[in-house]
Structures are given as structure tokens and as C-alpha cells.
KELOVEX-237534 format. One line per field, with one value per residue: residue number from 1; y, z, x of N, C-alpha, C in turn. Coordinates in Angstrom, 1 decimal, always signed. Atoms other than C-alpha are relative to their C-alpha. Layout:
REM KELOVEX-237534
pos	(NUM, ...)
n.yy	(Y, ...)
n.zz	(Z, ...)
n.xx	(X, ...)
ca.yy	(Y, ...)
ca.zz	(Z, ...)
ca.xx	(X, ...)
c.yy	(Y, ...)
c.zz	(Z, ...)
c.xx	(X, ...)
This chain:
REM KELOVEX-237534
pos	(1, 2, 3, 4, 5, 6, 7, 8, 9, 10, 11, 12, 13, 14, 15, 16, 17, 18, 19, 20, 21, 22, 23, 24, 25, 26, 27, 28, 29, 30, 31, 32, 33, 34, 35, 36, 37, 38, 39, 40, 41, 42, 43, 44, 45, 46, 47, 48, 49, 50, 51, 52, 53, 54, 55, 56, 57, 58, 59, 60, 61, 62, 63, 64, 65, 66, 67, 68, 69, 70, 71, 72, 73, 74, 75, 76, 77, 78, 79, 80, 81, 82, 83, 84, 85, 86, 87, 88, 89, 90, 91, 92, 93, 94, 95, 96, 97, 98, 99, 100, 101, 102, 103, 104, 105, 106, 107, 108, 109, 110, 111, 112, 113, 114, 115, 116, 117, 118, 119, 120, 121, 122, 123, 124, 125, 126, 127, 128, 129, 130, 131, 132, 133, 134, 135, 136, 137, 138, 139, 140, 141, 142, 143, 144, 145, 146, 147, 148, 149, 150, 151, 152, 153, 154, 155, 156, 157, 158, 159, 160, 161, 162, 163, 164, 165, 166, 167, 168, 169, 170, 171, 172, 173, 174, 175, 176, 177, 178, 179, 180, 181, 182, 183, 184, 185, 186, 187, 188, 189, 190, 191, 192, 193, 194, 195, 196, 197, 198, 199, 200, 201, 202, 203, 204, 205, 206, 207, 208, 209, 210, 211, 212, 213, 214, 215, 216, 217, 218, 219, 220, 221, 222, 223, 224, 225, 226, 227, 228, 229, 230, 231, 232, 233)
n.yy	(-0.1, +0.8, +0.6, +0.2, -0.6, -1.1, +0.2, +0.0, -0.7, +0.8, -0.5, +0.2, +1.4, -1.3, +0.0, -0.7, +1.0, +1.0, +1.3, +0.6, -0.7, +0.8, -0.3, +0.6, +0.3, -1.2, +0.0, +1.4, +1.4, +0.8, +0.8, +0.2, +1.0, +1.9, +0.9, +1.1, +1.1, +0.6, +1.5, +0.6, +1.1, +0.5, -0.7, -1.8, -1.1, -1.8, -0.9, -0.8, +0.1, -1.2, +0.2, -0.2, -0.5, +0.4, +0.8, +1.0, -0.5, -0.7, +0.5, -0.8, -0.7, -0.8, -1.5, -0.6, -0.9, -0.3, +0.2, +0.8, +1.1, +0.5, +1.1, +1.3, +1.6, +1.3, +0.1, -1.1, -0.3, +0.9, +0.1, -1.1, +0.5, +1.6, -0.3, -1.2, +1.0, +1.2, -0.7, +0.1, -1.1, +0.3, -0.8, +0.1, -0.5, -0.3, +0.0, -0.4, -0.7, -0.9, -1.2, -0.4, -0.3, -1.5, +0.0, +0.3, -0.9, +0.4, -0.2, +1.4, +1.0, +0.2, -0.4, +1.8, +0.3, -0.3, +0.4, +1.2, +0.1, +0.1, +1.1, +0.8, -0.6, -0.2, +0.3, -0.6, -1.1, -0.1, -0.5, +0.0, -0.3, -1.2, -0.2, +1.2, +1.1, -0.9, -1.4, +0.1, +0.3, +0.8, -0.1, +0.9, +1.5, +0.6, -0.1, +0.2, -1.2, -0.7, +1.1, -0.4, -1.5, +0.3, +0.4, -0.5, -1.0, +0.6, +0.3, +1.1, +0.1, +0.7, +1.3, +0.9, -0.4, +0.4, -1.0, +0.6, -0.8, +0.6, +0.7, -0.1, -1.7, -0.3, +1.1, -0.1, -1.4, +0.4, +1.5, -0.5, -0.9, +0.3, +0.5, +1.7, -0.3, +1.5, -0.4, +0.0, -0.3, -0.8, +0.0, -0.4, +0.0, +1.0, +1.9, +0.5, -0.7, +1.0, +0.7, -0.4, -0.6, +0.6, +0.7, -0.2, +0.0, -0.3, -1.7, -0.8, +1.0, +1.4, -0.6, -0.7, +1.0, +0.6, -0.4, +0.0, +1.9, +0.5, +1.5, +0.1, +0.3, -0.9, +0.0, -0.1, -0.9, -0.1, -1.4, -0.4, -1.0, +0.4, -0.9, -0.8, -0.2, -1.1, -0.7, +0.1, -0.8)
n.zz	(-1.6, -0.4, -1.2, -1.4, -0.9, -0.3, -1.2, +0.1, -0.5, -1.2, +0.6, +1.5, +1.2, +0.5, +1.4, +0.6, +0.4, +1.1, -1.0, -0.1, -1.3, -1.3, -0.8, -1.3, -0.2, -2.0, -0.7, -1.3, +0.6, +0.4, -0.7, -0.2, +1.1, -0.2, +0.2, +0.7, -0.5, -0.8, -0.2, +0.5, +0.1, +0.3, +1.4, +0.3, +0.4, +1.3, -0.7, +0.6, +1.4, +1.1, +1.7, +1.3, +0.1, +0.9, +0.1, -1.3, -1.1, +0.3, +1.0, +0.6, +0.8, +0.2, +0.0, -1.1, -0.6, -0.4, -1.3, +0.0, +0.9, -0.5, -0.7, -0.6, +0.0, -0.8, -1.3, -0.4, -1.7, -0.6, +0.4, -0.7, -1.5, -0.6, -0.2, -0.9, -1.7, -0.3, -0.1, +0.7, +0.7, +2.1, +0.9, +1.1, +1.2, +1.3, +1.7, +0.8, +1.5, +0.4, -0.2, +1.2, +0.6, -0.1, -0.5, -1.6, -0.9, -1.2, -1.6, -0.8, -0.3, -1.3, -0.5, +0.1, -1.5, -1.4, +0.3, -0.2, -1.6, -0.2, +0.2, -0.6, -1.2, +0.5, +0.6, -0.3, +1.4, +1.2, +1.3, +1.7, +0.9, +1.4, +1.3, +1.0, +0.4, +0.8, -1.2, -1.0, -1.8, -0.4, -1.2, +0.6, +0.3, -0.5, -0.5, -1.2, -0.9, -1.1, -0.8, -0.8, -0.4, -1.1, -1.2, -1.0, -0.6, -1.3, -1.0, +0.4, +1.1, +1.4, -0.1, -0.5, +0.5, +0.7, +1.1, +0.8, +1.3, +1.0, +0.9, -0.3, -0.1, -1.7, -0.7, +1.3, -0.9, -1.0, -0.1, -0.1, -1.0, -1.1, -0.8, +0.3, +0.7, +0.1, +1.5, -0.1, +0.9, +0.3, +1.5, +0.9, -0.6, +1.1, -0.5, +0.3, -1.5, -1.4, -0.7, +0.0, -1.5, -1.0, -0.9, +0.4, -1.4, +1.1, -0.4, -0.9, -1.5, -0.3, +0.4, -1.5, -0.8, +0.8, -0.6, -1.2, -0.8, +1.0, +0.0, -0.1, +1.6, +0.9, +1.7, +0.6, +1.3, +1.4, +0.6, +1.2, +0.0, +1.0, +0.4, -0.5, -1.2, +0.1, +1.1, -0.7, -1.0)
n.xx	(+0.6, -0.6, +1.1, -0.4, +1.4, +0.5, +0.5, +1.9, +0.4, +1.3, +1.0, -0.2, -1.8, -0.8, -0.1, -0.9, -1.0, +0.2, +0.5, +1.3, +1.0, +0.5, +1.0, +0.1, +1.2, +0.4, -0.3, +1.2, +0.2, -1.3, -0.8, -1.1, -0.3, +0.6, +1.7, +0.9, -0.6, +0.9, -0.1, +1.7, -0.8, -1.3, -0.3, +0.0, +1.1, -0.8, -0.2, +0.8, +0.6, +0.7, +0.8, +0.2, +1.1, +1.3, +0.2, -0.6, +0.8, +1.9, +0.5, -1.5, +1.1, -0.8, +0.0, +1.5, -0.6, +0.9, +0.1, +1.4, -0.2, -0.9, +1.1, -0.9, +0.2, +0.7, -0.2, -1.0, -0.4, +0.1, -1.3, -1.1, +0.5, -1.0, -1.5, +0.1, +0.2, -1.3, -1.1, -0.7, +0.1, -0.2, +0.0, +0.6, -1.1, +0.9, -0.2, +1.2, -0.4, +0.9, -1.0, -0.9, +0.9, +0.6, +0.9, +0.1, -0.6, -0.8, +1.1, +1.2, -0.7, -0.3, +1.1, +0.5, -0.2, +1.3, +1.1, -0.3, -0.3, +1.3, +0.5, -1.1, -0.2, -1.0, -1.4, -1.2, -0.6, +0.2, -1.1, +1.0, -1.0, +0.8, -0.4, +0.4, -0.7, -1.3, -0.8, -1.4, -0.4, -0.3, +1.5, +1.8, -0.1, -0.7, -1.0, +0.2, -0.4, +1.0, -0.1, -1.2, +0.9, +0.7, -0.6, -0.8, +0.4, -0.1, -1.7, +0.2, -0.7, +0.7, -0.1, +1.1, +1.3, +0.5, +0.3, +1.3, +0.9, +0.6, -1.2, -1.7, -0.8, -0.2, -0.9, -1.4, -1.1, -0.2, -1.2, -0.8, -0.4, -0.3, +1.6, +1.4, +1.4, +1.2, +0.8, +1.6, +0.8, +1.7, +0.2, -0.7, -1.2, -0.3, -0.2, -0.8, -0.4, +0.5, -1.0, -1.5, -0.2, +0.2, +1.1, +1.6, +1.2, +1.8, +0.2, -0.7, -0.3, -1.0, -1.5, -0.4, -0.2, -1.1, -0.9, -0.4, +0.0, -0.1, -0.5, -1.9, -1.3, +0.3, +0.0, -1.6, -0.1, -1.0, -0.6, +0.8, +0.8, +1.2, -0.1, +1.6, +0.4, -0.5, +0.6, +1.2, +0.1)
ca.yy	(+42.6, +41.5, +40.5, +41.9, +42.2, +45.4, +46.5, +45.7, +48.0, +47.6, +49.9, +48.6, +46.1, +48.8, +48.7, +50.5, +48.6, +45.6, +42.9, +41.2, +43.2, +42.6, +43.0, +41.9, +40.6, +42.8, +43.3, +40.0, +37.5, +37.5, +34.8, +35.1, +33.6, +29.9, +29.5, +26.7, +24.4, +22.2, +18.5, +16.7, +13.4, +11.9, +14.4, +18.2, +20.7, +23.2, +25.9, +27.3, +27.1, +29.4, +29.1, +29.7, +32.5, +32.2, +28.9, +27.2, +29.8, +31.2, +30.5, +31.5, +34.7, +35.6, +39.0, +39.8, +42.8, +43.0, +42.4, +41.2, +38.1, +36.8, +32.8, +30.3, +26.8, +23.9, +23.8, +26.9, +28.1, +24.7, +24.4, +27.9, +27.2, +23.7, +25.4, +28.7, +25.8, +23.8, +27.0, +27.1, +30.4, +31.1, +33.2, +34.0, +33.9, +35.3, +35.5, +38.9, +39.7, +41.3, +44.1, +44.3, +43.9, +47.2, +45.3, +45.4, +48.1, +48.0, +49.1, +46.1, +43.6, +45.1, +45.4, +41.3, +40.8, +42.5, +40.9, +37.3, +38.3, +39.1, +35.9, +33.8, +36.1, +37.5, +36.1, +36.4, +38.1, +38.6, +38.4, +39.2, +39.3, +42.0, +41.1, +39.4, +36.3, +38.3, +40.8, +38.8, +38.6, +36.8, +36.6, +34.9, +31.5, +29.3, +30.7, +31.0, +34.7, +34.8, +32.0, +33.3, +36.7, +35.3, +33.1, +35.4, +38.0, +35.2, +34.4, +30.9, +28.7, +27.6, +24.3, +23.2, +25.2, +24.0, +25.7, +24.8, +25.4, +24.5, +24.0, +23.7, +27.3, +26.7, +23.3, +24.4, +27.9, +25.7, +22.7, +25.8, +27.5, +24.9, +24.0, +21.2, +21.8, +19.9, +20.3, +20.6, +19.7, +21.6, +22.0, +23.7, +21.7, +19.4, +15.7, +16.3, +18.8, +16.1, +14.0, +16.0, +17.1, +16.1, +15.2, +15.6, +16.3, +16.2, +19.6, +22.3, +20.5, +17.2, +19.3, +21.2, +18.0, +16.1, +18.9, +19.2, +15.1, +14.3, +10.5, +8.9, +8.0, +11.1, +10.7, +10.5, +13.6, +13.8, +16.7, +17.6, +21.0, +20.5, +22.5, +26.0, +26.4, +30.1, +31.3, +31.2, +34.3)
ca.zz	(+43.8, +46.0, +49.0, +51.7, +54.4, +55.4, +58.5, +59.7, +61.3, +63.9, +62.1, +58.4, +55.9, +55.2, +51.5, +51.5, +50.2, +47.4, +50.0, +51.0, +53.1, +56.7, +59.1, +63.0, +64.5, +68.1, +70.5, +73.1, +69.9, +68.7, +70.5, +72.3, +70.3, +70.5, +71.1, +70.3, +70.8, +73.3, +74.0, +72.2, +73.7, +73.0, +69.8, +69.4, +68.7, +65.3, +66.2, +63.9, +61.6, +58.3, +55.8, +52.6, +52.5, +49.3, +48.6, +52.3, +54.8, +52.7, +49.4, +46.6, +45.1, +42.5, +43.2, +45.7, +47.4, +48.6, +52.6, +51.9, +49.6, +52.1, +53.1, +55.4, +54.1, +55.4, +58.5, +58.6, +62.4, +63.5, +62.2, +63.5, +66.8, +67.3, +66.9, +68.7, +71.6, +71.0, +71.8, +68.7, +67.0, +63.2, +60.6, +57.0, +53.8, +50.7, +46.9, +46.0, +42.3, +41.9, +43.4, +40.7, +38.3, +39.1, +40.3, +44.1, +46.4, +49.8, +51.5, +50.5, +50.6, +54.3, +54.2, +53.4, +56.3, +58.9, +57.4, +57.9, +61.7, +62.0, +61.5, +63.1, +65.5, +64.9, +63.4, +64.6, +61.2, +57.8, +54.9, +51.4, +48.3, +45.8, +43.0, +39.6, +38.2, +36.2, +39.4, +40.2, +44.0, +46.2, +48.0, +45.7, +45.9, +45.1, +46.2, +50.0, +51.1, +52.5, +54.6, +56.0, +56.6, +58.7, +60.5, +61.4, +62.4, +65.0, +66.1, +64.9, +62.8, +59.4, +60.2, +62.6, +60.8, +59.1, +55.8, +54.5, +51.3, +48.8, +45.7, +44.7, +45.1, +49.0, +49.3, +46.8, +49.3, +52.4, +51.3, +49.6, +52.9, +55.0, +56.5, +56.4, +53.5, +54.0, +50.7, +51.1, +47.7, +46.1, +42.5, +41.1, +42.7, +39.7, +40.1, +39.5, +42.8, +45.1, +44.3, +44.3, +48.0, +51.5, +53.3, +52.0, +54.1, +52.8, +54.9, +57.0, +60.1, +59.2, +57.6, +61.3, +63.1, +60.7, +61.6, +65.3, +65.7, +62.3, +61.4, +62.4, +58.8, +56.5, +52.8, +50.6, +48.3, +44.9, +43.9, +40.7, +40.5, +39.0, +36.2, +36.4, +39.8, +39.6, +37.4, +39.6, +42.3)
ca.xx	(+9.2, +10.9, +7.7, +9.3, +6.2, +4.5, +3.6, +0.2, -1.9, -5.1, -7.1, -6.6, -4.5, -1.5, -0.9, +2.4, +5.5, +5.6, +4.8, +1.6, -1.2, -1.1, -3.7, -3.1, -5.7, -7.7, -5.9, -5.6, -5.6, -1.7, +0.0, +3.2, +6.0, +5.6, +2.2, +0.5, +3.4, +0.9, +0.8, -2.2, -2.2, +1.2, +1.2, +1.7, -0.6, +0.6, +2.0, -0.4, -3.2, -3.5, -6.6, -7.3, -10.2, -12.5, -13.9, -12.2, -13.5, -16.6, -18.3, -15.6, -17.7, -15.3, -13.8, -15.7, -15.5, -19.1, -19.5, -23.4, -22.4, -20.1, -21.5, -19.4, -18.7, -20.6, -18.8, -16.4, -17.6, -17.8, -13.9, -12.6, -14.1, -12.1, -9.0, -9.9, -11.2, -7.5, -5.7, -4.2, -3.5, -4.6, -5.3, -6.1, -3.7, -5.6, -4.8, -6.9, -5.7, -9.0, -6.7, -4.1, -6.8, -8.5, -11.6, -10.9, -10.0, -7.9, -11.0, -13.5, -11.1, -10.7, -14.9, -15.2, -12.4, -15.0, -17.8, -15.9, -15.0, -18.0, -19.3, -16.2, -14.9, -11.4, -8.1, -4.8, -3.6, -4.6, -2.2, -3.4, -1.6, -3.0, -1.2, -1.5, -0.3, +2.5, +3.6, +6.4, +5.9, +6.8, +3.8, +0.6, +0.0, +1.9, +4.9, +5.4, +5.3, +2.0, +2.6, +6.0, +4.3, +1.7, +3.8, +6.1, +3.8, +2.5, +5.9, +5.5, +7.6, +6.6, +7.4, +4.8, +2.3, -0.4, -2.0, -6.1, -7.2, -9.0, -6.6, -3.1, -1.7, -2.6, -0.8, +2.0, +2.9, +2.4, +5.2, +7.2, +7.3, +7.9, +4.3, +1.5, -0.7, -4.3, -6.2, -10.2, -11.5, -14.4, -15.6, -13.0, -10.1, -8.3, -8.1, -4.5, -4.1, -6.2, -3.4, -0.4, -1.5, -0.1, -3.1, -6.7, -10.0, -13.8, -14.6, -13.2, -13.8, -12.2, -9.2, -9.0, -9.4, -6.4, -4.4, -4.9, -5.0, -3.0, -2.0, +1.1, +2.2, +1.4, +0.3, +3.9, +3.8, +5.2, +6.9, +4.9, +3.7, -0.2, -0.6, -2.8, -2.2, -1.2, -3.9, -6.7, -7.7)
c.yy	(-1.0, -0.6, +0.2, +1.1, +1.3, -0.2, +0.2, +1.4, -0.3, +0.7, -0.2, -0.9, +2.0, -0.8, +0.4, -0.9, -0.9, -1.2, -0.1, +1.5, -0.6, +0.7, -0.8, +0.1, +1.1, -0.1, -1.3, -1.1, -0.3, -0.9, +0.7, -1.0, -1.2, -0.5, -1.0, -1.2, -1.0, -1.7, -0.4, -1.9, -0.4, +0.8, +1.1, +0.5, +0.9, +1.0, +1.1, -0.4, +1.2, -0.9, +1.1, +1.2, -0.8, -1.6, -1.4, +0.9, +0.0, -0.4, +1.1, +0.7, +0.7, +1.3, +1.1, +1.1, +0.7, -0.7, -0.9, -1.2, -0.7, -1.4, -0.6, -1.1, -0.4, +0.2, +1.0, +0.4, -0.8, -0.3, +1.1, -0.5, -1.1, +0.6, +1.0, -1.3, -0.7, +1.3, +0.1, +2.1, -0.3, +1.6, +0.1, +0.2, -0.2, +0.4, +0.8, +0.8, +0.4, +1.7, +0.9, +0.2, +0.9, -0.7, -0.5, +1.3, -0.3, -0.3, -1.0, -1.0, +0.1, +0.1, -1.0, -1.0, +0.4, -0.8, -1.6, -0.2, +0.3, -1.2, -1.3, +0.3, +0.4, -1.0, +0.4, +1.1, -0.5, +0.2, -0.2, +0.4, +0.6, +0.1, -0.9, -1.1, +0.5, +1.0, -0.6, -0.4, -0.8, -0.7, -1.1, -1.1, +0.0, +0.3, +0.5, +1.0, +0.4, -0.9, +0.5, +1.3, -0.3, -1.0, +0.6, +1.1, -0.8, -0.6, -1.5, -0.6, -0.8, -1.6, -0.8, +1.3, -0.5, +0.9, -1.1, +1.0, -0.9, -0.4, +0.0, +0.7, -0.4, -1.5, +0.7, +1.0, -0.8, -1.4, +1.1, +1.0, -0.7, -0.8, -1.2, +0.8, -1.3, +1.2, -0.5, -0.1, +0.6, -0.3, +0.3, -0.6, -1.0, -1.0, +0.5, +0.9, -1.2, -0.9, -0.1, +0.2, -1.0, -0.7, +0.5, +0.0, +0.2, +1.1, +0.6, -0.8, -1.2, +0.5, +1.2, -1.5, -1.0, +0.9, +0.7, -1.8, -0.6, -1.7, -0.1, -0.2, +1.0, -0.7, +0.3, +1.2, -0.4, +1.4, +0.8, +1.2, -0.4, +1.2, +1.0, +0.3, +1.9, +1.0, +0.5, +0.7, +0.7)
c.zz	(+0.5, +2.0, +1.2, +0.9, +0.3, +1.3, +0.2, +0.4, +0.6, -1.1, -1.7, -0.3, -0.4, -1.3, -0.3, -0.2, -1.2, +0.6, +0.3, +1.3, +1.3, +1.2, +1.9, +0.5, +1.8, +0.6, +1.4, -0.9, -0.8, +1.3, +0.5, -0.6, +0.5, +0.7, -0.9, -0.2, +1.1, +0.0, -0.3, +0.4, +0.4, -1.1, +0.4, -0.5, -1.2, +1.1, -0.5, -1.0, -0.8, -1.2, -0.2, +0.5, -0.9, -0.3, +1.1, +1.2, -0.7, -1.3, -1.1, -1.1, -1.3, +0.0, +0.5, +1.1, +0.7, +1.0, +0.1, -0.9, +0.1, +0.8, +0.0, -1.1, +1.3, +1.4, +0.6, +1.6, +0.5, -0.2, +1.2, +1.4, +1.0, -0.1, +0.7, +1.7, +0.4, +0.5, -0.8, -0.9, -1.5, -0.5, -1.5, -0.9, -1.0, -1.5, -0.3, -1.6, -0.4, +0.4, -1.5, -1.7, -0.4, +0.2, +1.3, +0.3, +1.4, +0.9, -0.2, -0.6, +1.9, +0.6, -0.1, +1.0, +0.8, -0.2, +0.6, +1.1, +0.7, +0.7, +0.8, +0.7, -0.8, +0.1, +0.4, -0.9, -1.1, -0.8, -1.4, -0.9, -1.0, -1.0, -0.9, -0.3, -0.8, +0.1, +0.2, +1.2, +0.5, +1.1, -0.5, -0.1, -0.9, +1.1, +1.5, +1.0, +0.9, +1.3, +1.2, +0.4, +1.4, +1.1, +1.2, +1.1, +1.1, +0.9, +0.4, -1.0, -1.0, +0.2, +0.7, -0.1, -0.7, -1.0, -0.5, -0.7, -0.6, -1.7, -0.3, +0.4, +1.3, +0.7, -0.2, +1.0, +1.3, +0.0, -0.6, +1.9, +1.4, +1.1, -0.4, -0.7, +0.5, -1.2, +0.4, -1.3, -0.6, -1.8, -0.9, +0.3, -0.9, +0.5, +0.4, +1.7, +1.0, +0.0, +0.0, +1.8, +1.1, +0.7, -1.0, +1.2, -0.7, +0.5, +1.0, +1.2, -0.4, -0.6, +1.7, +0.6, -0.5, +0.5, +1.7, +0.5, -1.3, +0.5, +0.6, -1.2, -1.0, -1.6, -0.4, -0.8, -1.3, +0.1, -0.9, +0.3, -1.1, -1.0, -0.1, +1.3, +0.3, -0.9, +0.5, +1.3, -0.5)
c.xx	(+0.7, -0.6, +0.6, -1.4, -0.2, -0.5, -1.3, -0.4, -1.2, -1.1, -0.6, +1.1, +0.5, +0.7, +1.7, +1.2, -0.2, -0.6, -1.8, -0.6, +0.1, -1.2, +0.0, -1.1, -0.8, +0.7, +0.1, +0.2, +1.5, +0.6, +1.4, +1.5, +0.5, -0.9, -0.2, +1.0, -0.7, +0.2, -1.1, +0.1, +1.3, +0.3, +0.1, -0.3, +0.7, +0.2, -1.1, -0.9, +0.0, -1.0, -0.4, -1.7, -1.1, +0.2, +0.9, -1.1, -1.8, +0.1, +1.0, -1.5, +1.2, +0.5, -0.7, +0.3, -1.6, -0.2, -1.5, +0.0, +0.4, -0.8, +1.1, +0.0, -0.7, +0.2, +1.8, -0.2, +0.2, +1.7, +0.9, -0.4, +1.0, +1.4, +0.1, +0.0, +1.8, +1.4, +1.1, +0.1, -0.2, -0.4, -0.4, +1.1, -0.5, +0.6, -1.0, +0.4, -1.0, +0.5, +0.8, -0.4, -1.3, -1.6, -0.6, +0.4, +0.3, -1.6, -1.3, +0.6, -0.2, -1.8, -0.4, +0.7, -1.1, -0.8, +0.3, -0.1, -1.4, -0.9, +0.6, +0.8, +1.8, +1.1, +0.9, +0.8, -0.7, +1.2, -0.8, +1.1, -1.0, +0.6, -0.1, +0.9, +1.3, +0.8, +1.7, +0.3, +0.1, -0.9, -1.3, +0.9, +0.4, +1.0, -0.6, -0.1, -1.1, -0.2, +1.1, -0.1, -0.8, +0.7, +1.1, -0.7, -0.9, +0.8, -0.3, +1.1, -0.9, +0.3, -0.7, -1.5, -0.9, -1.2, -1.3, -0.3, -0.6, +0.5, +1.2, +1.3, +0.4, +0.8, +1.6, +0.5, +0.3, +1.6, +1.3, +0.8, +0.3, -0.9, -0.5, -0.7, -1.2, -0.7, -1.9, -0.8, -1.4, -0.2, +0.7, +1.3, -0.1, +0.3, +1.9, +0.9, -0.6, +1.1, +1.2, -0.1, +0.6, -0.8, -1.4, -1.4, -1.4, -0.7, +1.2, +0.1, +0.5, +1.5, +0.5, +0.2, +1.4, +0.9, +0.2, +0.1, +0.9, +0.5, +1.2, +1.1, -1.1, +0.2, +1.4, -0.6, +0.9, +0.3, -0.4, -0.6, -1.4, +0.1, -1.1, +0.3, +0.4, -0.7, -1.3, +0.1, +0.8)
């Protein structure tokens, strides 16, 4: 598979081709190219913030295709509101290997997406990898394809984008794309993933604050890849 991004459609995920599924946000939510590069005191806001879905925006229900089971993580609403208030474009990058495993349909993935947006408002882009760990695609995190596709759709450079997630694959995908990763550890996060992360926050709201107002001296990251980051989700 070559990971070529599919073309987004406003009425639902476009599932043609072998790249990620993409969905544009509602009309008016996508920024003009270069949006997000605004001053914030003596610093510059990120060009975009990309959120992982399961375990980050919503509680992790394995292979969930039921909108009724969607439950926000404790600070998700405040976190998304903070990014929206700052005028920074934002989206979702999510591995959904349940599709490749025959446990989810495109309609179920989209139904969960709609429920998340009912709770949090519209996102500028959704980029979803429907492939399994052994499919060899370029979009499944920790590969950079989802991040690159979402940035391309938003018209922002990956180098000024922040990716927030709960496992090492999210941080590694950001790093591979040239973006900045922020890890919000949960019960499923391995200790070595936390140690390897470029930045760590105790909750999603704190991660957003870190994205919007980063420290002057970032943590030094090590290049090692934590074991097992490709097996989950």
C-alpha cells in the first residue's frame, strides 16, 4: 500500500483507494493555508493541533462502533474549547484497525465520529486509518501518514503542528511527520513510552496548554522506539 491520501467528502468518509479515510469538517471550519501561525505573547501558536481519538478525546472502548458508548475523557471539552478559542485549526488522527479485522464498518466509524462532534463541536478534519498492523500501509500510527494527510487537508505545515495522544504510537507518528508530540498517559500507556515522549501532560487540558504555550526549553527526546507500539488499536 502506498498511503496516498483519499479525497474527503463532507457527507462521510471517502473509503476509496489504499490511503487513510478523510473527512473535511463542516463548511467554514477549514482554515485558509497558513492559518494558525499567530503570535501568543512572545511566542507563536501552533499551526494546528491534532488529537488522537480513543483514550484521548473519548474513553477507550476497544473497536467501538456504537455512538451510545462514546464518553468524553474528563477534560476533553475544556481542551477542545481552548484550542477553538485560540483560533487554531484542529482535527483527529485515529487508527481504527477494527475495520481491517472485520469488527467495524465505515458507517460505524462515521457514526462514532458524528457523536463525538455532537459532544465537542465540529473538527476541521478527521483522518482515519482502517488498516491492520500487518497491512503495510503508510498511514497507521506510528507511521506519519495520518498526520501528514491531516496537515495537508488543513493547509498547515507539520513542523508547526502538535499531535496529542495517549500511547507511544501517537508520539512516534508526530515525530516521523516532523510534528511535535505530547503524550497524555493513561492506564494503557507503557512506562517506556512516557520516558521516550518529547513532552508529557497529566491530562488533555494540560496538554493543550502545553501545545499553545510550550516551555522555552523542551524535554530532550531519545530516538528509541518503545516496543509494541504498532500492536494496539
